[in-house]
All heavy atoms as a GROMACS GRO file, in nm:
protein
  580
    1MET      N    1   6.951  -0.712 -36.554
    1MET     CA    2   6.878  -0.631 -36.457
    1MET      C    3   6.764  -0.554 -36.525
    1MET      O    4   6.656  -0.546 -36.469
    1MET     CB    5   6.977  -0.536 -36.388
    1MET     CG    6   6.916  -0.451 -36.282
    1MET     SD    7   6.860  -0.552 -36.146
    1MET     CE    8   6.800  -0.430 -36.037
    2ILE      N    9   6.793  -0.497 -36.642
    2ILE     CA   10   6.690  -0.421 -36.713
    2ILE      C   11   6.574  -0.512 -36.751
    2ILE      O   12   6.457  -0.474 -36.741
    2ILE     CB   13   6.749  -0.351 -36.837
    2ILE    CG1   14   6.847  -0.242 -36.794
    2ILE    CG2   15   6.641  -0.292 -36.924
    2ILE    CD1   16   6.922  -0.177 -36.908
    3GLU      N   17   6.605  -0.634 -36.793
    3GLU     CA   18   6.499  -0.727 -36.832
    3GLU      C   19   6.407  -0.760 -36.715
    3GLU      O   20   6.286  -0.773 -36.732
    3GLU     CB   21   6.558  -0.856 -36.889
    3GLU     CG   22   6.454  -0.945 -36.952
    3GLU     CD   23   6.514  -1.060 -37.030
    3GLU    OE1   24   6.630  -1.054 -37.068
    3GLU    OE2   25   6.440  -1.158 -37.050
    4ILE      N   26   6.463  -0.767 -36.595
    4ILE     CA   27   6.382  -0.792 -36.475
    4ILE      C   28   6.282  -0.678 -36.455
    4ILE      O   29   6.166  -0.702 -36.421
    4ILE     CB   30   6.472  -0.809 -36.350
    4ILE    CG1   31   6.553  -0.939 -36.361
    4ILE    CG2   32   6.390  -0.808 -36.223
    4ILE    CD1   33   6.660  -0.954 -36.256
    5LEU      N   34   6.325  -0.555 -36.480
    5LEU     CA   35   6.235  -0.440 -36.468
    5LEU      C   36   6.118  -0.453 -36.566
    5LEU      O   37   6.004  -0.426 -36.531
    5LEU     CB   38   6.311  -0.310 -36.494
    5LEU     CG   39   6.229  -0.181 -36.492
    5LEU    CD1   40   6.158  -0.162 -36.358
    5LEU    CD2   41   6.318  -0.062 -36.524
    6GLY      N   42   6.146  -0.497 -36.688
    6GLY     CA   43   6.040  -0.517 -36.787
    6GLY      C   44   5.940  -0.622 -36.743
    6GLY      O   45   5.818  -0.604 -36.753
    7TRP      N   46   5.991  -0.736 -36.693
    7TRP     CA   47   5.901  -0.843 -36.647
    7TRP      C   48   5.824  -0.802 -36.522
    7TRP      O   49   5.706  -0.834 -36.509
    7TRP     CB   50   5.979  -0.971 -36.622
    7TRP     CG   51   6.012  -1.041 -36.750
    7TRP    CD1   52   6.136  -1.056 -36.805
    7TRP    CD2   53   5.921  -1.107 -36.838
    7TRP    NE1   54   6.126  -1.124 -36.923
    7TRP    CE2   55   5.996  -1.158 -36.946
    7TRP    CE3   56   5.783  -1.126 -36.837
    7TRP    CZ2   57   5.937  -1.228 -37.051
    7TRP    CZ3   58   5.725  -1.197 -36.942
    7TRP    CH2   59   5.802  -1.246 -37.047
    8LEU      N   60   5.888  -0.731 -36.431
    8LEU     CA   61   5.820  -0.684 -36.310
    8LEU      C   62   5.709  -0.586 -36.347
    8LEU      O   63   5.597  -0.594 -36.293
    8LEU     CB   64   5.920  -0.619 -36.214
    8LEU     CG   65   5.865  -0.567 -36.083
    8LEU    CD1   66   5.804  -0.680 -36.000
    8LEU    CD2   67   5.975  -0.497 -36.004
    9SER      N   68   5.737  -0.496 -36.439
    9SER     CA   69   5.635  -0.401 -36.484
    9SER      C   70   5.518  -0.473 -36.549
    9SER      O   71   5.403  -0.437 -36.527
    9SER     CB   72   5.698  -0.300 -36.581
    9SER     OG   73   5.800  -0.227 -36.518
   10THR      N   74   5.549  -0.576 -36.627
   10THR     CA   75   5.443  -0.656 -36.690
   10THR      C   76   5.356  -0.722 -36.583
   10THR      O   77   5.233  -0.719 -36.592
   10THR     CB   78   5.505  -0.764 -36.782
   10THR    OG1   79   5.578  -0.698 -36.885
   10THR    CG2   80   5.399  -0.853 -36.842
   11ALA      N   81   5.418  -0.780 -36.482
   11ALA     CA   82   5.343  -0.847 -36.375
   11ALA      C   83   5.254  -0.747 -36.301
   11ALA      O   84   5.137  -0.778 -36.271
   11ALA     CB   85   5.440  -0.914 -36.277
   12ILE      N   86   5.305  -0.629 -36.275
   12ILE     CA   87   5.226  -0.528 -36.203
   12ILE      C   88   5.105  -0.486 -36.286
   12ILE      O   89   4.994  -0.475 -36.234
   12ILE     CB   90   5.314  -0.406 -36.166
   12ILE    CG1   91   5.418  -0.448 -36.061
   12ILE    CG2   92   5.230  -0.290 -36.116
   12ILE    CD1   93   5.527  -0.345 -36.037
   13VAL      N   94   5.126  -0.465 -36.417
   13VAL     CA   95   5.014  -0.428 -36.504
   13VAL      C   96   4.910  -0.540 -36.507
   13VAL      O   97   4.790  -0.514 -36.505
   13VAL     CB   98   5.066  -0.393 -36.646
   13VAL    CG1   99   4.952  -0.382 -36.745
   13VAL    CG2  100   5.145  -0.263 -36.642
   14LEU      N  101   4.954  -0.664 -36.510
   14LEU     CA  102   4.860  -0.777 -36.509
   14LEU      C  103   4.780  -0.782 -36.379
   14LEU      O  104   4.660  -0.814 -36.381
   14LEU     CB  105   4.934  -0.909 -36.532
   14LEU     CG  106   4.989  -0.928 -36.673
   14LEU    CD1  107   5.077  -1.053 -36.680
   14LEU    CD2  108   4.878  -0.934 -36.776
   15VAL      N  109   4.842  -0.750 -36.267
   15VAL     CA  110   4.768  -0.742 -36.140
   15VAL      C  111   4.660  -0.635 -36.150
   15VAL      O  112   4.548  -0.653 -36.101
   15VAL     CB  113   4.864  -0.714 -36.022
   15VAL    CG1  114   4.787  -0.679 -35.895
   15VAL    CG2  115   4.954  -0.834 -35.997
   16GLY      N  116   4.691  -0.526 -36.219
   16GLY     CA  117   4.591  -0.422 -36.242
   16GLY      C  118   4.471  -0.475 -36.318
   16GLY      O  119   4.356  -0.439 -36.290
   17PHE      N  120   4.494  -0.562 -36.416
   17PHE     CA  121   4.383  -0.622 -36.490
   17PHE      C  122   4.297  -0.710 -36.399
   17PHE      O  123   4.174  -0.714 -36.414
   17PHE     CB  124   4.434  -0.703 -36.609
   17PHE     CG  125   4.471  -0.619 -36.727
   17PHE    CD1  126   4.604  -0.599 -36.760
   17PHE    CD2  127   4.374  -0.558 -36.804
   17PHE    CE1  128   4.639  -0.521 -36.868
   17PHE    CE2  129   4.407  -0.480 -36.913
   17PHE     CZ  130   4.540  -0.460 -36.945
   18VAL      N  131   4.359  -0.777 -36.304
   18VAL     CA  132   4.283  -0.858 -36.208
   18VAL      C  133   4.195  -0.767 -36.122
   18VAL      O  134   4.077  -0.795 -36.101
   18VAL     CB  135   4.377  -0.944 -36.120
   18VAL    CG1  136   4.300  -1.014 -36.010
   18VAL    CG2  137   4.452  -1.046 -36.207
   19PHE      N  138   4.252  -0.657 -36.072
   19PHE     CA  139   4.172  -0.561 -35.995
   19PHE      C  140   4.054  -0.511 -36.079
   19PHE      O  141   3.942  -0.500 -36.030
   19PHE     CB  142   4.256  -0.442 -35.949
   19PHE     CG  143   4.343  -0.469 -35.829
   19PHE    CD1  144   4.475  -0.427 -35.827
   19PHE    CD2  145   4.294  -0.533 -35.717
   19PHE    CE1  146   4.556  -0.450 -35.718
   19PHE    CE2  147   4.373  -0.557 -35.606
   19PHE     CZ  148   4.505  -0.515 -35.607
   20ASN      N  149   4.080  -0.479 -36.204
   20ASN     CA  150   3.975  -0.429 -36.292
   20ASN      C  151   3.865  -0.533 -36.309
   20ASN      O  152   3.747  -0.502 -36.304
   20ASN     CB  153   4.034  -0.391 -36.428
   20ASN     CG  154   3.936  -0.321 -36.517
   20ASN    OD1  155   3.880  -0.219 -36.479
   20ASN    ND2  156   3.913  -0.376 -36.634
   21ALA      N  157   3.903  -0.659 -36.328
   21ALA     CA  158   3.805  -0.766 -36.346
   21ALA      C  159   3.719  -0.786 -36.222
   21ALA      O  160   3.603  -0.829 -36.232
   21ALA     CB  161   3.876  -0.897 -36.381
   22LYS      N  162   3.775  -0.753 -36.105
   22LYS     CA  163   3.701  -0.768 -35.980
   22LYS      C  164   3.623  -0.642 -35.942
   22LYS      O  165   3.565  -0.635 -35.835
   22LYS     CB  166   3.798  -0.805 -35.867
   22LYS     CG  167   3.856  -0.944 -35.883
   22LYS     CD  168   3.943  -0.980 -35.766
   22LYS     CE  169   3.989  -1.124 -35.779
   22LYS     NZ  170   4.047  -1.175 -35.655
   23GLY      N  171   3.624  -0.542 -36.032
   23GLY     CA  172   3.549  -0.420 -36.006
   23GLY      C  173   3.620  -0.322 -35.914
   23GLY      O  174   3.559  -0.226 -35.868
   24ARG      N  175   3.745  -0.343 -35.887
   24ARG     CA  176   3.825  -0.253 -35.802
   24ARG      C  177   3.896  -0.152 -35.892
   24ARG      O  178   4.017  -0.156 -35.911
   24ARG     CB  179   3.925  -0.333 -35.719
   24ARG     CG  180   3.869  -0.450 -35.640
   24ARG     CD  181   3.807  -0.416 -35.506
   24ARG     NE  182   3.884  -0.327 -35.425
   24ARG     CZ  183   3.956  -0.361 -35.320
   24ARG    NH1  184   3.965  -0.486 -35.284
   24ARG    NH2  185   4.020  -0.269 -35.250
   25TYR      N  186   3.817  -0.063 -35.950
   25TYR     CA  187   3.866   0.022 -36.058
   25TYR      C  188   3.975   0.119 -36.015
   25TYR      O  189   4.074   0.138 -36.087
   25TYR     CB  190   3.750   0.097 -36.123
   25TYR     CG  191   3.644   0.002 -36.174
   25TYR    CD1  192   3.515   0.006 -36.125
   25TYR    CD2  193   3.675  -0.096 -36.269
   25TYR    CE1  194   3.418  -0.082 -36.170
   25TYR    CE2  195   3.580  -0.185 -36.314
   25TYR     CZ  196   3.451  -0.178 -36.264
   25TYR     OH  197   3.357  -0.267 -36.308
   26THR      N  198   3.960   0.182 -35.899
   26THR     CA  199   4.063   0.274 -35.854
   26THR      C  200   4.194   0.201 -35.831
   26THR      O  201   4.300   0.247 -35.872
   26THR     CB  202   4.019   0.348 -35.726
   26THR    OG1  203   3.898   0.420 -35.755
   26THR    CG2  204   4.125   0.445 -35.678
   27TRP      N  205   4.187   0.084 -35.766
   27TRP     CA  206   4.310   0.005 -35.744
   27TRP      C  207   4.370  -0.040 -35.876
   27TRP      O  208   4.493  -0.045 -35.890
   27TRP     CB  209   4.281  -0.116 -35.654
   27TRP     CG  210   4.279  -0.078 -35.510
   27TRP    CD1  211   4.169  -0.068 -35.429
   27TRP    CD2  212   4.391  -0.041 -35.430
   27TRP    NE1  213   4.206  -0.026 -35.304
   27TRP    CE2  214   4.343  -0.009 -35.301
   27TRP    CE3  215   4.527  -0.030 -35.454
   27TRP    CZ2  216   4.426   0.032 -35.199
   27TRP    CZ3  217   4.610   0.011 -35.351
   27TRP    CH2  218   4.560   0.041 -35.225
   28ALA      N  219   4.285  -0.073 -35.972
   28ALA     CA  220   4.336  -0.113 -36.104
   28ALA      C  221   4.414   0.001 -36.166
   28ALA      O  222   4.526  -0.019 -36.216
   28ALA     CB  223   4.220  -0.154 -36.195
   29MET      N  224   4.358   0.121 -36.163
   29MET     CA  225   4.425   0.234 -36.225
   29MET      C  226   4.554   0.271 -36.153
   29MET      O  227   4.655   0.303 -36.217
   29MET     CB  228   4.329   0.353 -36.232
   29MET     CG  229   4.220   0.332 -36.336
   29MET     SD  230   4.112   0.472 -36.346
   29MET     CE  231   3.958   0.399 -36.295
   30ILE      N  232   4.553   0.265 -36.021
   30ILE     CA  233   4.675   0.293 -35.945
   30ILE      C  234   4.782   0.190 -35.979
   30ILE      O  235   4.900   0.224 -36.000
   30ILE     CB  236   4.646   0.296 -35.794
   30ILE    CG1  237   4.561   0.418 -35.760
   30ILE    CG2  238   4.774   0.294 -35.712
   30ILE    CD1  239   4.502   0.418 -35.620
   31THR      N  240   4.743   0.064 -35.986
   31THR     CA  241   4.838  -0.042 -36.018
   31THR      C  242   4.893  -0.024 -36.159
   31THR      O  243   5.013  -0.041 -36.183
   31THR     CB  244   4.770  -0.180 -36.003
   31THR    OG1  245   4.714  -0.189 -35.871
   31THR    CG2  246   4.869  -0.293 -36.023
   32TRP      N  247   4.805   0.013 -36.253
   32TRP     CA  248   4.852   0.038 -36.390
   32TRP      C  249   4.951   0.154 -36.393
   32TRP      O  250   5.050   0.149 -36.466
   32TRP     CB  251   4.734   0.066 -36.482
   32TRP     CG  252   4.654  -0.054 -36.517
   32TRP    CD1  253   4.699  -0.183 -36.529
   32TRP    CD2  254   4.514  -0.059 -36.544
   32TRP    NE1  255   4.596  -0.267 -36.562
   32TRP    CE2  256   4.480  -0.192 -36.572
   32TRP    CE3  257   4.414   0.037 -36.548
   32TRP    CZ2  258   4.352  -0.232 -36.604
   32TRP    CZ3  259   4.286  -0.002 -36.580
   32TRP    CH2  260   4.255  -0.136 -36.607
   33ILE      N  261   4.925   0.258 -36.315
   33ILE     CA  262   5.018   0.371 -36.311
   33ILE      C  263   5.155   0.326 -36.262
   33ILE      O  264   5.258   0.360 -36.321
   33ILE     CB  265   4.962   0.486 -36.223
   33ILE    CG1  266   4.842   0.551 -36.294
   33ILE    CG2  267   5.070   0.588 -36.190
   33ILE    CD1  268   4.762   0.648 -36.207
   34VAL      N  269   5.158   0.247 -36.155
   34VAL     CA  270   5.285   0.198 -36.102
   34VAL      C  271   5.357   0.113 -36.207
   34VAL      O  272   5.477   0.129 -36.231
   34VAL     CB  273   5.263   0.118 -35.971
   34VAL    CG1  274   5.391   0.048 -35.926
   34VAL    CG2  275   5.210   0.209 -35.861
   35GLY      N  276   5.283   0.024 -36.272
   35GLY     CA  277   5.342  -0.059 -36.376
   35GLY      C  278   5.394   0.024 -36.492
   35GLY      O  279   5.502  -0.002 -36.547
   36ASP      N  280   5.318   0.126 -36.530
   36ASP     CA  281   5.360   0.211 -36.641
   36ASP      C  282   5.481   0.298 -36.606
   36ASP      O  283   5.564   0.327 -36.692
   36ASP     CB  284   5.244   0.297 -36.691
   36ASP     CG  285   5.150   0.219 -36.782
   36ASP    OD1  286   5.200   0.135 -36.860
   36ASP    OD2  287   5.029   0.242 -36.775
   37VAL      N  288   5.495   0.337 -36.480
   37VAL     CA  289   5.617   0.408 -36.439
   37VAL      C  290   5.737   0.315 -36.457
   37VAL      O  291   5.843   0.357 -36.504
   37VAL     CB  292   5.605   0.460 -36.294
   37VAL    CG1  293   5.740   0.505 -36.241
   37VAL    CG2  294   5.504   0.573 -36.286
   38GLY      N  295   5.718   0.188 -36.423
   38GLY     CA  296   5.824   0.089 -36.448
   38GLY      C  297   5.855   0.078 -36.596
   38GLY      O  298   5.972   0.073 -36.636
   39TRP      N  299   5.751   0.076 -36.680
   39TRP     CA  300   5.771   0.068 -36.824
   39TRP      C  301   5.840   0.192 -36.877
   39TRP      O  302   5.926   0.182 -36.967
   39TRP     CB  303   5.638   0.047 -36.896
   39TRP     CG  304   5.603  -0.097 -36.907
   39TRP    CD1  305   5.499  -0.160 -36.848
   39TRP    CD2  306   5.674  -0.198 -36.980
   39TRP    NE1  307   5.501  -0.294 -36.880
   39TRP    CE2  308   5.608  -0.319 -36.960
   39TRP    CE3  309   5.788  -0.196 -37.058
   39TRP    CZ2  310   5.651  -0.438 -37.017
   39TRP    CZ3  311   5.832  -0.314 -37.115
   39TRP    CH2  312   5.764  -0.433 -37.094
   40ILE      N  313   5.806   0.309 -36.824
   40ILE     CA  314   5.872   0.432 -36.868
   40ILE      C  315   6.022   0.425 -36.838
   40ILE      O  316   6.106   0.460 -36.922
   40ILE     CB  317   5.806   0.556 -36.803
   40ILE    CG1  318   5.668   0.579 -36.865
   40ILE    CG2  319   5.894   0.679 -36.815
   40ILE    CD1  320   5.584   0.681 -36.792
   41THR      N  321   6.054   0.380 -36.719
   41THR     CA  322   6.195   0.366 -36.681
   41THR      C  323   6.264   0.267 -36.774
   41THR      O  324   6.373   0.295 -36.827
   41THR     CB  325   6.206   0.320 -36.534
   41THR    OG1  326   6.134   0.411 -36.451
   41THR    CG2  327   6.350   0.312 -36.490
   42TYR      N  328   6.203   0.152 -36.794
   42TYR     CA  329   6.257   0.049 -36.884
   42TYR      C  330   6.277   0.104 -37.024
   42TYR      O  331   6.384   0.089 -37.084
   42TYR     CB  332   6.162  -0.071 -36.884
   42TYR     CG  333   6.199  -0.181 -36.979
   42TYR    CD1  334   6.292  -0.279 -36.943
   42TYR    CD2  335   6.141  -0.190 -37.105
   42TYR    CE1  336   6.326  -0.382 -37.030
   42TYR    CE2  337   6.173  -0.292 -37.192
   42TYR     CZ  338   6.266  -0.387 -37.155
   42TYR     OH  339   6.300  -0.489 -37.240
   43ASP      N  340   6.173   0.170 -37.078
   43ASP     CA  341   6.179   0.223 -37.213
   43ASP      C  342   6.287   0.329 -37.227
   43ASP      O  343   6.356   0.337 -37.329
   43ASP     CB  344   6.044   0.281 -37.254
   43ASP     CG  345   5.938   0.174 -37.273
   43ASP    OD1  346   5.974   0.058 -37.303
   43ASP    OD2  347   5.819   0.206 -37.257
   44PHE      N  348   6.303   0.414 -37.126
   44PHE     CA  349   6.408   0.515 -37.129
   44PHE      C  350   6.546   0.450 -37.136
   44PHE      O  351   6.632   0.491 -37.213
   44PHE     CB  352   6.397   0.606 -37.007
   44PHE     CG  353   6.500   0.714 -37.005
   44PHE    CD1  354   6.486   0.827 -37.083
   44PHE    CD2  355   6.613   0.702 -36.925
   44PHE    CE1  356   6.582   0.927 -37.083
   44PHE    CE2  357   6.710   0.801 -36.924
   44PHE     CZ  358   6.695   0.913 -37.003
   45LEU      N  359   6.564   0.345 -37.056
   45LEU     CA  360   6.694   0.278 -37.052
   45LEU      C  361   6.730   0.208 -37.183
   45LEU      O  362   6.847   0.195 -37.216
   45LEU     CB  363   6.698   0.178 -36.935
   45LEU     CG  364   6.694   0.239 -36.796
   45LEU    CD1  365   6.677   0.131 -36.689
   45LEU    CD2  366   6.821   0.320 -36.770
   46ILE      N  367   6.627   0.165 -37.256
   46ILE     CA  368   6.655   0.097 -37.384
   46ILE      C  369   6.625   0.186 -37.505
   46ILE      O  370   6.626   0.140 -37.619
   46ILE     CB  371   6.579  -0.037 -37.396
   46ILE    CG1  372   6.427  -0.015 -37.402
   46ILE    CG2  373   6.616  -0.132 -37.282
   46ILE    CD1  374   6.350  -0.138 -37.446
   47ASN      N  375   6.598   0.315 -37.479
   47ASN     CA  376   6.570   0.412 -37.586
   47ASN      C  377   6.450   0.375 -37.672
   47ASN      O  378   6.453   0.390 -37.794
   47ASN     CB  379   6.693   0.433 -37.674
   47ASN     CG  380   6.808   0.493 -37.599
   47ASN    OD1  381   6.788   0.583 -37.517
   47ASN    ND2  382   6.928   0.445 -37.623
   48ASN      N  383   6.344   0.328 -37.608
   48ASN     CA  384   6.220   0.292 -37.680
   48ASN      C  385   6.117   0.402 -37.652
   48ASN      O  386   6.027   0.386 -37.570
   48ASN     CB  387   6.170   0.156 -37.634
   48ASN     CG  388   6.050   0.109 -37.712
   48ASN    OD1  389   6.005   0.175 -37.805
   48ASN    ND2  390   5.998  -0.006 -37.674
   49PHE      N  391   6.131   0.514 -37.722
   49PHE     CA  392   6.052   0.632 -37.689
   49PHE      C  393   5.908   0.624 -37.738
   49PHE      O  394   5.821   0.694 -37.685
   49PHE     CB  395   6.123   0.757 -37.739
   49PHE     CG  396   6.255   0.777 -37.668
   49PHE    CD1  397   6.374   0.749 -37.733
   49PHE    CD2  398   6.258   0.816 -37.536
   49PHE    CE1  399   6.496   0.764 -37.666
   49PHE    CE2  400   6.379   0.831 -37.468
   49PHE     CZ  401   6.498   0.805 -37.534
   50SER      N  402   5.879   0.540 -37.835
   50SER     CA  403   5.740   0.526 -37.878
   50SER      C  404   5.657   0.459 -37.768
   50SER      O  405   5.546   0.504 -37.736
   50SER     CB  406   5.730   0.447 -38.009
   50SER     OG  407   5.784   0.316 -37.992
   51HIS      N  408   5.708   0.354 -37.706
   51HIS     CA  409   5.636   0.287 -37.598
   51HIS      C  410   5.636   0.373 -37.473
   51HIS      O  411   5.538   0.373 -37.397
   51HIS     CB  412   5.695   0.149 -37.570
   51HIS     CG  413   5.610   0.067 -37.479
   51HIS    ND1  414   5.634   0.061 -37.345
   51HIS    CD2  415   5.500  -0.008 -37.503
   51HIS    CE1  416   5.542  -0.017 -37.288
   51HIS    NE2  417   5.459  -0.060 -37.383
   52LEU      N  418   5.743   0.447 -37.449
   52LEU     CA  419   5.748   0.538 -37.336
   52LEU      C  420   5.635   0.640 -37.347
   52LEU      O  421   5.565   0.668 -37.249
   52LEU     CB  422   5.884   0.609 -37.334
   52LEU     CG  423   5.914   0.702 -37.217
   52LEU    CD1  424   6.063   0.701 -37.187
   52LEU    CD2  425   5.869   0.844 -37.242
   53THR      N  426   5.614   0.692 -37.468
   53THR     CA  427   5.506   0.788 -37.491
   53THR      C  428   5.370   0.724 -37.465
   53THR      O  429   5.282   0.784 -37.402
   53THR     CB  430   5.513   0.843 -37.634
   53THR    OG1  431   5.642   0.904 -37.653
   53THR    CG2  432   5.403   0.944 -37.661
   54LEU      N  433   5.352   0.601 -37.512
   54LEU     CA  434   5.228   0.528 -37.487
   54LEU      C  435   5.203   0.515 -37.337
   54LEU      O  436   5.092   0.538 -37.289
   54LEU     CB  437   5.232   0.391 -37.553
   54LEU     CG  438   5.115   0.298 -37.523
   54LEU    CD1  439   4.985   0.355 -37.580
   54LEU    CD2  440   5.142   0.159 -37.579
   55SER      N  441   5.305   0.480 -37.261
   55SER     CA  442   5.290   0.465 -37.117
   55SER      C  443   5.253   0.597 -37.050
   55SER      O  444   5.172   0.600 -36.957
   55SER     CB  445   5.419   0.409 -37.056
   55SER     OG  446   5.441   0.277 -37.101
   56LEU      N  447   5.310   0.708 -37.097
   56LEU     CA  448   5.274   0.839 -37.042
   56LEU      C  449   5.127   0.871 -37.069
   56LEU      O  450   5.056   0.920 -36.980
   56LEU     CB  451   5.362   0.948 -37.103
   56LEU     CG  452   5.503   0.959 -37.048
   56LEU    CD1  453   5.585   1.058 -37.132
   56LEU    CD2  454   5.503   1.001 -36.902
   57VAL      N  455   5.080   0.839 -37.190
   57VAL     CA  456   4.940   0.864 -37.224
   57VAL      C  457   4.848   0.776 -37.139
   57VAL      O  458   4.745   0.822 -37.088
   57VAL     CB  459   4.916   0.842 -37.374
   57VAL    CG1  460   4.767   0.845 -37.408
   57VAL    CG2  461   4.992   0.945 -37.456
   58ILE      N  462   4.886   0.651 -37.119
   58ILE     CA  463   4.806   0.560 -37.036
   58ILE      C  464   4.798   0.611 -36.892
   58ILE      O  465   4.692   0.605 -36.829
   58ILE     CB  466   4.861   0.416 -37.044
   58ILE    CG1  467   4.836   0.359 -37.183
   58ILE    CG2  468   4.799   0.327 -36.936
   58ILE    CD1  469   4.906   0.227 -37.208
   59ILE      N  470   4.909   0.663 -36.840
   59ILE     CA  471   4.906   0.720 -36.705
   59ILE      C  472   4.808   0.838 -36.700
   59ILE      O  473   4.728   0.849 -36.607
   59ILE     CB  474   5.048   0.763 -36.661
   59ILE    CG1  475   5.132   0.640 -36.630
   59ILE    CG2  476   5.041   0.856 -36.539
   59ILE    CD1  477   5.278   0.669 -36.602
   60ALA      N  478   4.813   0.924 -36.800
   60ALA     CA  479   4.722   1.038 -36.804
   60ALA      C  480   4.576   0.992 -36.808
   60ALA      O  481   4.490   1.047 -36.737
   60ALA     CB  482   4.752   1.127 -36.924
   61ILE      N  483   4.547   0.890 -36.886
   61ILE     CA  484   4.411   0.836 -36.894
   61ILE      C  485   4.369   0.778 -36.759
   61ILE      O  486   4.255   0.797 -36.714
   61ILE     CB  487   4.400   0.730 -37.006
   61ILE    CG1  488   4.415   0.798 -37.142
   61ILE    CG2  489   4.269   0.653 -36.998
   61ILE    CD1  490   4.436   0.701 -37.257
   62ASN      N  491   4.458   0.709 -36.691
   62ASN     CA  492   4.426   0.652 -36.560
   62ASN      C  493   4.403   0.760 -36.456
   62ASN      O  494   4.313   0.748 -36.372
   62ASN     CB  495   4.535   0.554 -36.516
   62ASN     CG  496   4.523   0.421 -36.585
   62ASN    OD1  497   4.415   0.366 -36.595
   62ASN    ND2  498   4.634   0.370 -36.634
   63VAL      N  499   4.483   0.866 -36.458
   63VAL     CA  500   4.461   0.977 -36.365
   63VAL      C  501   4.325   1.040 -36.392
   63VAL      O  502   4.248   1.068 -36.298
   63VAL     CB  503   4.575   1.081 -36.375
   63VAL    CG1  504   4.540   1.209 -36.300
   63VAL    CG2  505   4.706   1.022 -36.324
   64TYR      N  506   4.292   1.059 -36.518
   64TYR     CA  507   4.160   1.111 -36.556
   64TYR      C  508   4.048   1.019 -36.505
   64TYR      O  509   3.948   1.066 -36.451
   64TYR     CB  510   4.154   1.126 -36.707
   64TYR     CG  511   4.020   1.169 -36.761
   64TYR    CD1  512   3.976   1.300 -36.746
   64TYR    CD2  513   3.936   1.078 -36.827
   64TYR    CE1  514   3.853   1.340 -36.795
   64TYR    CE2  515   3.813   1.117 -36.876
   64TYR     CZ  516   3.772   1.248 -36.860
   64TYR     OH  517   3.650   1.287 -36.910
   65GLY      N  518   4.067   0.888 -36.518
   65GLY     CA  519   3.969   0.792 -36.470
   65GLY      C  520   3.951   0.798 -36.318
   65GLY      O  521   3.840   0.791 -36.267
   66ILE      N  522   4.062   0.811 -36.246
   66ILE     CA  523   4.055   0.819 -36.100
   66ILE      C  524   3.978   0.946 -36.059
   66ILE      O  525   3.894   0.942 -35.969
   66ILE     CB  526   4.196   0.817 -36.038
   66ILE    CG1  527   4.258   0.678 -36.056
   66ILE    CG2  528   4.192   0.856 -35.891
   66ILE    CD1  529   4.406   0.671 -36.022
   67ILE      N  530   4.007   1.056 -36.125
   67ILE     CA  531   3.937   1.182 -36.095
   67ILE      C  532   3.787   1.166 -36.121
   67ILE      O  533   3.704   1.208 -36.039
   67ILE     CB  534   3.996   1.298 -36.178
   67ILE    CG1  535   4.137   1.330 -36.128
   67ILE    CG2  536   3.906   1.421 -36.172
   67ILE    CD1  537   4.216   1.423 -36.219
   68ASN      N  538   3.751   1.103 -36.232
   68ASN     CA  539   3.609   1.083 -36.262
   68ASN      C  540   3.541   0.990 -36.161
   68ASN      O  541   3.425   1.011 -36.126
   68ASN     CB  542   3.590   1.029 -36.405
   68ASN     CG  543   3.602   1.139 -36.507
   68ASN    OD1  544   3.580   1.255 -36.479
   68ASN    ND2  545   3.639   1.101 -36.629
   69LEU      N  546   3.611   0.887 -36.116
   69LEU     CA  547   3.553   0.796 -36.016
   69LEU      C  548   3.528   0.869 -35.884
   69LEU      O  549   3.429   0.845 -35.817
   69LEU     CB  550   3.645   0.676 -35.994
   69LEU     CG  551   3.637   0.566 -36.098
   69LEU    CD1  552   3.744   0.460 -36.070
   69LEU    CD2  553   3.499   0.501 -36.100
   70LYS      N  554   3.621   0.959 -35.847
   70LYS     CA  555   3.605   1.032 -35.721
   70LYS      C  556   3.490   1.132 -35.728
   70LYS      O  557   3.432   1.165 -35.626
   70LYS     CB  558   3.735   1.100 -35.683
   70LYS     CG  559   3.840   1.000 -35.641
   70LYS     CD  560   3.959   1.068 -35.579
   70LYS     CE  561   4.056   0.958 -35.537
   70LYS     NZ  562   4.128   0.991 -35.419
   71LYS      N  563   3.458   1.180 -35.848
   71LYS     CA  564   3.346   1.272 -35.864
   71LYS      C  565   3.213   1.203 -35.844
   71LYS      O  566   3.115   1.267 -35.808
   71LYS     CB  567   3.348   1.336 -36.004
   71LYS     CG  568   3.456   1.441 -36.022
   71LYS     CD  569   3.449   1.499 -36.161
   71LYS     CE  570   3.557   1.602 -36.183
   71LYS     NZ  571   3.552   1.656 -36.321
   72GLN      N  572   3.206   1.074 -35.868
   72GLN     CA  573   3.079   1.000 -35.858
   72GLN      C  574   3.040   0.973 -35.716
   72GLN      O  575   3.100   0.956 -35.625
   72GLN     CB  576   3.090   0.867 -35.933
   72GLN     CG  577   3.105   0.885 -36.080
   72GLN     CD  578   3.117   0.753 -36.154
   72GLN    OE1  579   3.115   0.645 -36.096
   72GLN    NE2  580   3.129   0.760 -36.285
   0.00000   0.00000   0.00000
C-alpha cells in the first residue's frame, strides 16, 4: 500500500511537469504541491526525513511562485 502512494505521488508530480511544459504554471505548481504532500506522507511512513524536508522546501517554493504569478 505504501509503495502505491509513492508511485501515485510520482505520477502526480509528472502531470505537474506536463502542465509546466504547456505554460499552465499555476496548475503545475498546484499539482506539484499535491504530489509533494503525497511524498511527505510516504517519506514519513518510511522514515525518510531528508526527502521529506526536500518536499517541504519544494512546496514553499511553489507557494512563493503562485504568489508571484498572482501579483503579475
